[in-house]
Structures are given as C-alpha cells and as structure tokens.
C-alpha positions in Angstrom: 113.7 73.5 100.9 115.1 77.0 101.6 111.9 78.1 103.4 112.5 75.4 106.0 115.9 76.8 106.7 114.6 80.4 106.8 112.2 79.4 109.6 115.0 78.3 111.8 116.8 81.6 111.4 114.1 83.9 112.8 111.7 83.5 115.6 108.0 83.2 114.6 106.7 85.4 117.3 105.7 88.6 115.6 105.1 91.9 117.3 101.9 93.6 116.1 103.2 97.1 117.1 106.4 96.5 115.0 104.2 95.5 112.1 102.2 98.7 112.4 105.4 100.8 112.7 107.2 99.3 109.7 104.0 99.4 107.6 103.7 103.1 108.5 107.3 103.6 107.3 106.4 101.8 104.0 103.5 104.3 103.5 105.8 107.2 104.3 108.2 105.9 101.6 105.3 105.4 99.1 104.3 109.0 99.5 107.6 110.1 98.1 106.1 109.0 94.8 104.0 112.1 95.1 101.3 111.0 92.5 104.0 110.9 89.8 103.6 107.1 89.7 100.2 107.3 87.9 98.8 105.1 86.4 100.7 102.9 88.8 100.0 103.0 92.5 102.3 104.6 95.1 104.2 101.9 96.9 106.9 101.8 99.5 108.8 98.8 100.9 111.1 98.1 103.9 113.3 95.0 104.4 114.5 93.9 107.8 117.3 91.3 108.1 116.7 88.1 110.1 117.7 89.9 113.3 115.1 92.6 112.8 117.5 95.3 111.7 116.8 97.7 108.8 118.5 96.3 105.7 116.9 98.1 102.8 114.2 100.6 101.7 112.6 101.6 98.4 109.7 103.2 96.7 108.2 103.3 93.3 109.2 106.5 91.5 107.0 106.1 88.4 106.3 104.2 85.2 109.5 102.6 83.9 111.3 102.7 87.3 111.7 99.6 89.6 108.9 98.6 91.8 109.3 99.4 95.5 110.0 95.8 96.6 112.7 95.4 94.0 114.4 98.6 95.0 114.3 97.6 98.7 115.6 94.1 97.9 118.4 95.4 95.8 119.5 97.7 98.6 119.3 94.9 101.2 121.2 92.4 99.1 122.1 89.2 100.9 120.8 90.6 104.2 117.3 90.0 103.0 117.7 86.3 103.3 115.6 85.1 106.3 114.3 88.6 106.9 110.9 90.4 106.6 109.5 92.7 104.0 106.9 95.3 104.7 104.9 96.8 101.8 101.7 98.9 101.6 100.3 97.0 98.6 100.3 93.3 97.7 103.3 92.4 95.5 102.5 91.8 91.9 102.6 88.3 90.4 102.8 89.3 86.7 105.7 90.2 84.7 106.1 93.8 83.5 109.5 95.3 82.5 111.1 92.9 84.9 110.1 89.7 86.7 107.2 90.0 89.1 107.8 91.3 92.7 106.5 88.0 94.1 109.2 86.1 92.2 111.9 88.6 93.4 110.8 88.1 97.0 110.8 84.4 96.7 114.3 84.4 95.1 115.6 86.7 97.9 114.8 84.1 100.5 112.6 86.2 102.8 110.9 84.4 105.7 108.0 86.8 106.1 106.1 89.4 104.2 103.6 91.9 105.8 101.2 93.6 103.4 98.9 96.5 104.3 96.3 95.8 101.6 95.5 93.5 98.7 95.9 94.9 95.2 92.5 95.4 93.5 94.1 95.1 90.0 92.5 92.0 88.3 95.9 90.8 87.4 96.8 90.5 91.1 93.8 90.3 93.6 95.4 87.8 95.9 97.5 86.0 93.5 100.7 87.7 94.7 100.0 86.6 98.3 99.0 83.1 97.2 102.4 82.8 95.3 104.3 83.8 98.4 102.4 81.4 100.6 102.8 78.6 98.1 106.6 79.1 98.3 106.5 78.7 102.1 106.7 82.4 103.0 104.6 83.6 106.0 102.3 86.4 104.9 100.4 88.8 107.2 97.9 91.3 105.9 96.1 94.3 107.3 98.4 96.6 109.3 97.8 100.2 108.3 95.2 99.1 105.8 93.0 102.2 106.1 95.9 104.5 105.5 97.1 102.4 102.6 93.6 102.5 101.0 93.2 106.2 101.5 96.7 107.0 100.0 95.9 105.0 96.8 92.2 105.8 96.6 92.6 107.0 93.0 94.2 103.7 91.9 91.7 101.6 93.9 88.6 103.3 92.3 90.0 103.0 88.8 90.9 99.3 89.2 87.5 98.4 90.6 85.3 100.5 88.3 87.3 101.4 85.3 86.6 105.1 85.9 88.7 107.8 87.5 88.2 108.9 91.1 86.2 112.2 91.0 87.0 115.1 93.2 84.7 118.2 93.3 86.6 121.3 94.2 85.3 124.8 94.8 86.0 128.0 96.8 83.3 129.9 98.5 82.5 132.6 101.0 81.2 131.8 104.5 77.7 132.3 103.2 78.2 129.9 100.4 78.8 132.2 97.4 81.4 131.6 94.6 81.0 135.0 93.1 79.2 138.3 93.4 76.0 139.0 91.5 78.1 140.6 88.8 80.3 137.5 88.4 83.4 138.9 90.2 85.1 135.9 91.8 88.8 136.8 92.1 89.9 136.1 94.7 87.6 134.7 97.3 90.3 132.8 99.1 93.8 133.8 100.1 97.2 132.8 98.8 97.7 129.7 100.9 94.4 128.2 99.8 95.2 128.9 96.2 98.6 127.3 96.6 96.9 124.2 98.0 94.5 124.2 95.0 97.5 124.0 92.7 98.8 121.0 94.8 95.4 119.4 94.1 95.9 119.9 90.4 99.3 118.2 90.7 97.8 115.2 92.4 95.1 114.6 89.7 95.5 113.2 86.2 92.8 115.3 84.7 91.0 118.6 85.5 87.6 119.5 84.2 85.5 122.7 83.8 82.4 123.6 81.8 82.5 125.9 78.8 80.8 128.7 80.6 83.7 128.9 83.0 86.1 129.1 80.1 84.1 131.8 78.4 83.8 133.9 81.6 87.2 133.4 83.3 89.4 132.2 80.4 91.5 130.0 82.7 94.7 128.2 81.7 94.1 125.4 84.3 97.8 124.7 84.7 99.7 123.6 87.8 102.0 126.2 89.4 104.0 125.0 92.4 106.5 127.0 94.4 110.1 125.7 93.8 109.2 122.5 91.9 107.8 121.4 88.6 104.2 120.1 89.1 102.4 117.6 87.0 100.2 119.1 84.3 96.9 117.3 84.2 94.9 116.7 81.1 92.6 119.7 80.7 89.0 118.7 79.9 86.3 121.2 78.8 82.7 120.0 78.7 81.2 121.9 75.8 78.1 120.1 74.4 77.5 122.6 71.6 81.1 123.3 70.8 80.9 127.0 71.7 84.4 127.4 72.9 86.5 130.2 71.2 89.7 129.4 69.3 91.4 132.2 71.2 90.6 130.7 74.7 93.9 130.2 76.7 92.9 126.6 77.4 92.8 125.7 73.7 95.9 123.8 72.8 97.9 120.6 73.3 96.9 118.7 76.4 93.3 119.8 76.2 90.3 117.5 75.5 87.0 119.1 74.5 84.1 116.9 75.3 81.1 117.6 73.0 78.1 116.1 71.3 79.1 117.6 67.9 81.9 117.1 65.4 84.4 119.8 64.7 87.9 121.1 65.3 89.2 123.6 67.8 92.8 124.5 67.2 95.3 122.0 68.6 92.9 120.7 71.2 91.5 117.2 70.9 87.8 117.2 70.2 85.9 114.1 71.2 82.3 113.5 70.4 80.3 111.8 73.1 76.7 110.6 73.3 74.2 113.1 74.6 72.4 112.8 77.9 68.6 113.2 77.9 69.0 116.9 78.6 71.2 117.3 75.5 74.5 117.7 77.4 77.5 115.4 77.2 77.0 112.1 78.9 79.2 112.3 82.0 79.3 108.6 82.6 80.5 108.1 79.0 83.1 110.8 79.5 84.4 109.1 82.7 84.5 105.8 80.8 86.7 107.3 78.2 89.0 108.9 80.7 89.3 105.6 82.5 90.2 103.8 79.3 93.0 106.3 78.9 94.4 105.1 82.3 93.6 108.4 84.0 93.1 107.5 87.6 91.7 110.8 88.9 89.6 113.8 87.8 89.4 117.1 89.5 86.2 118.9 88.7 86.6 122.7 89.2 83.2 123.8 88.1 81.3 125.9 87.4 78.1 125.5 89.4 76.1 123.7 86.7 78.8 121.2 86.0 79.1 120.4 89.7 75.4 120.0 89.9 75.4 117.5 87.0 78.2 115.4 88.6 76.4 115.4 92.0 73.0 114.6 90.4 74.4 111.6 88.7 76.2 110.5 91.9 79.6 110.6 90.2 81.5 112.6 92.9 83.7 110.6 95.3 85.2 113.4 97.3 84.7 117.1 98.0 87.3 119.8 98.6 85.6 123.0 99.7 87.7 126.1 100.5 85.7 128.5 102.8 86.8 132.1 103.1 85.9 134.3 106.1 83.9 136.8 104.2 80.2 137.4 103.4 79.1 138.2 99.9 75.3 138.0 100.1 72.9 138.7 97.3 70.0 136.6 96.0 71.6 136.5 92.5 75.1 135.6 93.8 75.8 132.0 92.7 76.6 129.1 94.9 79.1 126.3 94.1 76.4 123.7 93.1 73.7 124.9 90.7 70.9 122.9 89.1 67.3 122.7 90.3 68.4 121.4 93.7 66.5 119.1 96.0 63.0 119.6 97.5 63.5 117.8 100.8 66.4 117.9 103.2 66.1 114.1 103.5 67.3 113.9 99.8 70.5 116.0 100.5 73.8 114.4 99.6 75.3 113.0 102.8 79.1 113.5 103.3 81.3 111.4 105.7 84.8 111.4 107.1 84.7 115.2 107.2 88.1 116.9 107.9 89.0 120.5 108.5 92.3 122.1 107.7 93.3 125.8 108.4 94.9 127.4 105.3 95.9 131.0 106.4 92.6 132.7 107.2 90.6 130.2 105.1 89.3 126.7 106.0 89.5 123.6 103.8 86.7 121.2 104.3 87.3 117.7 102.9 84.7 115.0 102.9 83.6 111.9 101.0 80.3 111.0 99.5 78.7 107.6 99.9 79.4 106.7 96.3 81.4 103.4 96.0 81.6 103.3 99.8 82.0 99.5 99.6 84.8 99.7 97.0 
C-alpha cells in the first residue's frame, strides 16, 4: 500500500512548534480570501515535501474557485508525495464542482495532514478526517484552533445554528451618546473610524437598520473602501408597518424590507414576517430567513430601539463600539441601546474577550456576548 511506503520516506517525529508555525501560515493565506469566499469559509493550505521544505501554497478565493487544498496540491505537484499538508479547516469529504479535498489529498500521496479545526458543516463534521485516517494518513488536529475558529466565526455560527452571526455596531461619545438632543449625529467619530466601519460592511453579508434611521438619516448603507472595490451587503430595513418612503435612497435593488404587512416599495424586495408580541417584526424569523439565503453574517447598525430588540432577545454575538473623545451630555440625548432597559445591574448583558484598538483619536471596543458561547 502506498501509505506504507510514505511512512518510510519521512520521520514520524513531529515538531509541535513547526505545526503551530505552518498552521499560522495557513491562516495567513486564508485571510487573503478577505470575506469574499462567503458563503464558503476562508481556508488556506500549505504543502511541505517529504524533507520538510515548502512545496506549495494555496487559498480559497471564493465560490467557483478551487479549494485551498487543491490549489496547494496543484502547485506542489509530485513534491507532495510523502509530504505534509497544513490547513486551517478540515478537508471536505463531499463532491462539489470537483472531487472532494480528502480524495485529492489521498491521491497526492501525502503522509500527514495537520488540521487546525474540524468543519462544523453537517456534510463534513469529522468525515474528512476519518477518510484520511482510513487511507493510512496520519492526521493531527488542534494547532491554532482558537485563531481558526475566530477567523471563520461567521461560517461556524451559520453552520451550527442556521442563522447568521450578528454584530451590533454603533458610534458614541465618551459619555455614551449617539446624537445630540436635536438628533444631530454627523459625525461623532473621525475619518479613520468611519473607514473602519466601511471595512465592517465589506466583511458582512447583510447590514440592517430600522425604518426610523432611514427616515431621519436617509442612508445608502453602501460599502466605500479606499482604492478597492468592497463587497456590497444585502441591505435590510426593519419596517413593521411599511412606513418607508419610495424616495428613500436605500430603496432599490439589493434591499430587503422586513415587515408584517403586504405591499410593494419600488425595486426593493418586501418580505412579510410574523409579528412579535409587541407587533414588530419577529427578529428570530428574520434571522432564519437570512440564514436560509446562505447569508453568514449580519451587521446591525441601529438605531437604538433596533439594538435594544436584538439585545433583549439575546440575538447579538459581537459588539463593535466606536468611542469618540467628546462629551455631548443632555438628558434627552439618545444612547446606542434604547428600550426599557434593565432594573438591576445583575441583569446587565455581560461581554467577554474585550479588545481595544486605537483609530485616530477614537477608540474601537470589540467584545463578544455569551450567546452561543459553546458553539
């Protein structure tokens, strides 16, 4: 059997530090996909020859393009025989536009495969690793697993729950205000923070606001990046009573209006959803629909009442808060999360894995909720 021959070609002593280093390289390659791979995950792969020298690299560029393993194996050619493949996500074991990655790895004659994390897709979930092991290939799992999970957190959430990963985003003053008492909100943060917010739009498959935000600010909700063409997410407006104006800039192709009524609004897609007990659109039903459309991620940009509803129903996975070094003040100046609020501090929504990033004079605070912590 070829696998017996392969084992004679390469020592079986594996260096954990090398595994960490090459898995980190696979993640670096995967990030070149830059979220353009959706609804597929971002995957990178590295092939070493039987002497431990770099033989090939690859990454998945998007739907319709070769998978990372296949690209790396093609680059490596015959040098892959007896070598090692490093990949941040378990190789698939089902056919798509070409034979599965597991089959390609087996046919290439690799001795060993190192995988950062298992694939949560129900079509895989260990079957790729099992196929490799059944063919006599040594499989190691776990190096750089935390980084691999974080990088593909949108994909993981969608595959485990059927719903998109939800990010709540807002910009506020140091004293927690998103506008003055008169509603003036442009611009609280500086240019660097605003550029970063457009990068967030590029990363997500859909972006959502409430109809009040549309009526007050008349936003386009498009992605504008410096020097490159960004992804344009599906624009979602939550408008329970279908109050949106035909003249609103957001009305058009690429916009979904979520409502509890029937009607037409220009070229936008109007979708009727069941009503929640308060008469508003059922947000869980909306997330289910977005998930069925293979949208892996949703960026919720407000306003305050929409944020409150998402938090109240424990639908938020991550928070991006831009904090500007200015004080607005005022009892009637709104904050980023409205609603009735909580009565006891013990009931406050806990955040974890908090991170701080300087963006010009502003500060970006990023944190996760405890929703789906075990996913």
